[in-house]
N, C-alpha and C positions, 0 to 999 in steps of 0.2 A: 633550473631557469624558470622564472615566473612568467605567467601570461600577461602580467601588467607591463606591456611593452609600450603601447601607444594609445591607451584609451583616454576618453575625454574626462574632464574634471568631474569628480564625483561629489555630490552635495555633502556638506558637513553641517547639518542643522540641529543635531541632537546634543544638548548640553551635557556636561559631566553629571549634573544632578539628575537629569532625565535618564542618562545611561545607567547610573547606579540604581535609580528607582525601578527601571524596567527589569534589570537583572534580579533585584530583590523581590519584585512582584512574582516572578517565576519561582524563585526559591521558596517564598512563603506559600504560594498557592499549591505548589507541588506537594509540600509536606502535609497540607490539610486535605487535599482533594484527589491526588493521583491514586488511581485504583490499585496499583501494584507497588506502592511505596515501600512495603516491607522487603521487596527485592533489593533495594539499594540501601535503605536505612538512614536514619538521621546523621549518624557519624560520618559516613562516606559522603552524603549529600552536602552536609555543612562544609566538609573539607574541599569538595569541588567548587562550591560557592566562593569560599575564601580565596582559592587559587584563581578564580575567574575575575574577581573584582579588579585587580590592577590591569588585567588584560583588556577588559572592556573600556576602562578609563583611558587606555592608551590608543584605542582604535582611532585612526585618522579621519574616518568618514562614516556616513550612515550605513553604507554597504558593509564595511568591515565590522561595524558594531553588530549588525544583524547576523553576520556570519558567525560571530562569537556566541550570540544568543542561540543560534541553531545548534552549535556544537555543545553548548551547555545542556540543552534539552535532549540532544542525541545520546547523552550518557545514560538516559533512562531506558533506552532500548525499547521504545514503544511507538508503533506506527500511527497511533492516534494522539500523540503528544509531541507537538512541534510548533515552530514559529510560523505565523502567516506570511503574507507578502512582505517583501522588503520595501520600505517607503522610499520615494524620491529617486528610484533608479529603474531603468529598463533592463531586464535580464534576458539573455538569449541562451537557449539550450541546444537547439538543433540547427539554427539558422546562422549562416555566415555570408559574407559578400560572395555571391555566385554559387554557393553550396547549401544544400540541405542534406544533412547527414545524421542518421540515427544508428546507434550501436546496441548490440544485444550480446549477452553471454551465451555462447553455444559451444558445446563440447569443451568447456573450460576456457575457451578463448573469447576475447572481445572482438566481435566482427561487425562489419557494416550490414545492417538489416534493411535500411531504406536509404535511397539516394535520389536526388533530382535527376530526371531522365537524361538531361543534357550532359550529365557528368558520369553516367553509368559505365561508359567505356573506359574512362580513366580511373574511376574508383568502383570496381566491380562489387556486386553483392557478395558477401562472404569473405571479403578482404579482412585480414586480421590487423588490428591496431597494435603495433609493436611498441611505439614510444610516443611520448608527448613532451615537447620542449626539453629534450635530452634525457628524460626519465623513462625507464621502462614502464609500460602501462600499469603493471601491478604496483609499482612504487608510487606512481602518480596517483593512483586510486587511493592507496593506503595513507598517503600523507596530505593530499589536497582535496579529496572528495569524501571518502567514506566517513571520516570523523564528524562530518556535518550532516549526515543523513539519519533521520529518525525512522527506525523500523523495528519490528518485533522479532524477526528471525534473521539469521546470517544471510540466507539466500535472498530474502526480500530486500535487505540492505544492499546486497551486492547488485541486484537487479536495478534498484534505484540509482546506485552509484554509477553503474555503467551507462544508464540512460542520461544522467546529468553530468557525465564525465567532464565536459567542457562548458558547463553552465557559467556564464559570465556577463560582462558589461559590453556595451558598444565600443569597438576599437581594440578589445583584447585580442592579442595575436597568439597563434599556436603553430608550432612546427611539428607536424605529425609524420610518423613513418609507418607505412602499411606494407603488408605482404599480400599480394593478390593471389587468387586461386591458381594462377599460372606461375606462381613462385617468382614473381617480379617484385622487387623492393622499390617503393616509390616514396619520395619525400614531398609533402604538400604543405603549402602555407595557407593558413586559415585566419580570417579576421571577422569577428562578430560585427554584423552590420546589416544593412538592407539587403535582402535576398536578391533583388534585381530582376526577378522573373514575374510575369503577370499571373494574377489569380484567375481561375483556379489553377493551382500549381500542378505541374506534370511530374509526378513522383513515381519511382519504381521500388517496390510495388505501390500502387495507388492506395490512398487512405480508404478504409472501409467507411460506410455510412455512420454518422454519429447519432442516428436515431436511437432512442432508448429501446425500441422493440423492432426487430426485423424478422421477416418470414420469407421462406421460399421452399419449394418442393425439391427434394433430391430423388434419385432413382429409387425404384421399388417401393413407392408410396411412403418414403421416409420424409416426415415433416421436420423442417429445421427452423427453430426459433432462437434468435439471439437476443438476450436480455442484457443490455449494457449498463443498466442502472435499476435500482429500486428507490429512486429519489423521491417519488410521490405516487399518489394513487392514480395518476394519469397512466402510469405503466401498467397497472392492473386493468384499467379500462381498455388500453390498446391490446393487451393480451386477450381479454374477453371478446373483443371484436374478431379475433382469429378463430374462435371456438368452432364455428360452422365448418371451417377447413380442417381444423385439428381433429374433429370427430371422424373425418374420412381417413385419417392416417393409420397405417399398419405398424409403423415404428415412429419414434420421436427422438429428436436431439434438441436438448436445451443447452445453449452456449452461454456460459457466464465467465468466460476467460478474461474479458475486459470490464467486468462489472465491479465498480468501485464502491458499491454499497448504497446506503441511503436509509430507508426505513425498513426494518426487519419484518414488520407487519405486512408490507406489500408483498414481500417474497413468500411469506406463509400463506397469504390469500391466494396467490397463484398456485402454490403447492397443493392447496385443498382440491384443486381440479385434477390432480395427478395421482390420487390415491383414494381407495375406499376406506382406509383406516379411520376409525372414529377419533383417534388422537394423533397429533403430531408431537413427537418428543423433541421439543426445541431445547435451546441452551438454557442453562441456569445462571442467574446473575446475582451479584451483591455489590454493595457500595460502602465506602468508608463511613465511619460513624465517629463523631467527635462530640464529647460532652466535657466541658471545661472542668466542672466540679469532680467528675469521675477521674479525669486525667490527673488532676492534682493529687487525689488520694492514691492513685496508682504508683506515684513516685516512691512510696515507702513500702511497697508490697513486693515480696519475692515470689518466685515460682512456687515454692512449697506452700506458701500462704494461700494459694488459689485452689488447692485441692478441696473439693466438696463445698466451695463457697463461690456461688455464681457472681455475687457482687464484686468480690475481690478479683475474680478472674477477669471480669469486664474492665475493672479499673486498671488492672495490670496491662491488659491488652491495649486499652485506650492510651496509657502512658507511652507504650512502645509503638504506637501508630499501627496497631494490628486489629483494631476493633471494627467489625463490619456489621451491616444490617443482616438480619437472619430472616429468611422466608422459606416457607414450605414449598418444595418443588411441585408444580402442577403442569401436566402436559397441556398442549394447546388443543382445544376442542375443535374438531372438524365437523361443523354443523351445516355445511354447504348443501343447499337444496337445489342441485343441478346435476346434469349428466357429467360423469367423470371420464377421464381419458386413461384407461388402464391398458396400456400396451407396453412392449419392451421399450425402455427409455434410457438414454445415456445423457449425463450432464457433463459438459466439457469444462475443465478447470485449468487454471494456470497460476503462476506466482503473482499475477496481477489481481486475482480474485481475492477480495478483501472485505472486511466489515460485514454489512448486512448480507452480502453475497456468501460469505462463509457461514453466517447464521442459517442461511437457506439450506446449506448442505447437512446440517446436524440432523434434522428429522429424516433425511433421505437414507441415512444409514440403517433405518429399521423398515424401509419400504422395499419389498423384495424385488419388484419388477424394475426398479430404478438403480442403475449403477453409475459410477463416476469414472471419468477417463481424462488423462492429461498429466499434469504435474502438481506437486504439493502447493497449496495456497499460501497466501502471505502471512497468515497466523496473527491477525490483528483485528480486533473488533471492540466495540464499547461506545458508550454515550460520551459525547464531547462537551467539556465545560470550557467556555470562552473566557479569556482574561484580556484586559486592556493593557497594551504596551505603548511606548512612545510612538505615535503615528502609525500604529499597526495593532495586531491582535495575536494572541497565542492560543493554543488549543491543548487541553489536558484530558486524557482518558479518565473518566470518573466512574466507570462501571466495569467490574471484573466479571468476565463470562467464562463458563466451563461447559463441558458436556454434561448431560443430566446426572451422570454418576460422579461428577466433581473432578474428573480428569481434565487436563489442559489441552486446548487447541490454540489458545493465544500464546505466542512465543514458540510454537511448535509448527503450526500449519496443519491442514487437513490433507492427508495423502489420499489420492484417488484409488479406486478399486483396481484400475488398470493404468499403469504408469507408461506414458509415451513421451519420450524426450525428442525434441526437434533436433535436426542435424544441420550442419553447414551445407551439405548437399541440398537439403530441402530449402534452405534460405536462398541458395543460388538459383534453384529451379522455381522459386516462388510457389512452392507447394504447401498446402495446409496439411501437414502430416498427421496431426491429431484428428482432424475431421475425417481424413481418409481412413484412418484406423477405426474410427467410430462407425463409419458407414460399413466397413468390412465386418465389424463385429455384429452389427444389427442385421446384416444380410444373412448371417449364419445362425441367427436366433430362430 
């Protein structure tokens, strides 16, 4: 059963010519600029493109067209390669008429992790989502949500899918079945539309502050700093304002669980304060290299011809879209002329930790007094290359990043030193189980 039950008329403004041009722009730019193109290869990419052409030309409106573009880019399995906003439509993710509901994957189940307080007695935190519009939750996800999600790892894709599970347009209707923590099965009718409650919204649990940098004292002189972004150098300035307090701390917690990245240099500038090491062993990067003349010559070269011949090797790689820039790895010099904070430190991570926030974690692996705790990160980073699409934009990852030794964390994620999985019981009790364990660990240090 489809959610398209009673939603308003969706604009249909993109012509067939524009639809084809938009799809072709993605196809072309990916082959030349996508940092991990060798993972999919020209043959498979061309095949998917050909299959998608008639599909996008048959889309009935702008929304469905951009859904198909999202699906096209999702084949690349990269969290930094995706379609931007959908033009001409208002999309709803967690808001319905009278309801605000967020879901999260916990203990293998899709459960309610946030609800508007006025509905918390009827839809309890920790309630399991069993079905949507007659489909089991796992089937609904696999057919209607996950294929449209761009992500670099299975767990990151699943997290995004669960959060956006009923992403849709005003008027879309959903019949959901939930199982409460008290083993009661309830059927609830949801319609995307105006929430109907006054701002600031009363939610359970309430939203955390959206400030990029947050600070508070915990017991036993443990300083807690939450870094929600490395978006610009204002984050560094805010962190530096905290230094007089941080110098008093006996232990330190840095929380980057909700850090969606930004500028890696900002993270490294903060990290300089947290170690006496002369060098930070940051990630190593490379990008695609295309030379038309070289690629043309490479079409007539076989693998055996490349042995001992650098020119032929590069021509061969160029023809097969595997030629990259080559740079000598150099660690990041820590020349900071200021007092450092060298105390037992824990960095909190989650599967929302992504991009520059993951780059921040790479040097930490060689800093003895800093450990990480939480769950494996999203496994996606890189520089974004923007492309123009009909009435919107697309994003392509154009930089391939690895650990200093060349091993991968993109497509894998960074596993913390101490793994702490949250529980349904913790969701129900609104406890921050990762932070609790971090405090317990530091108290014993």
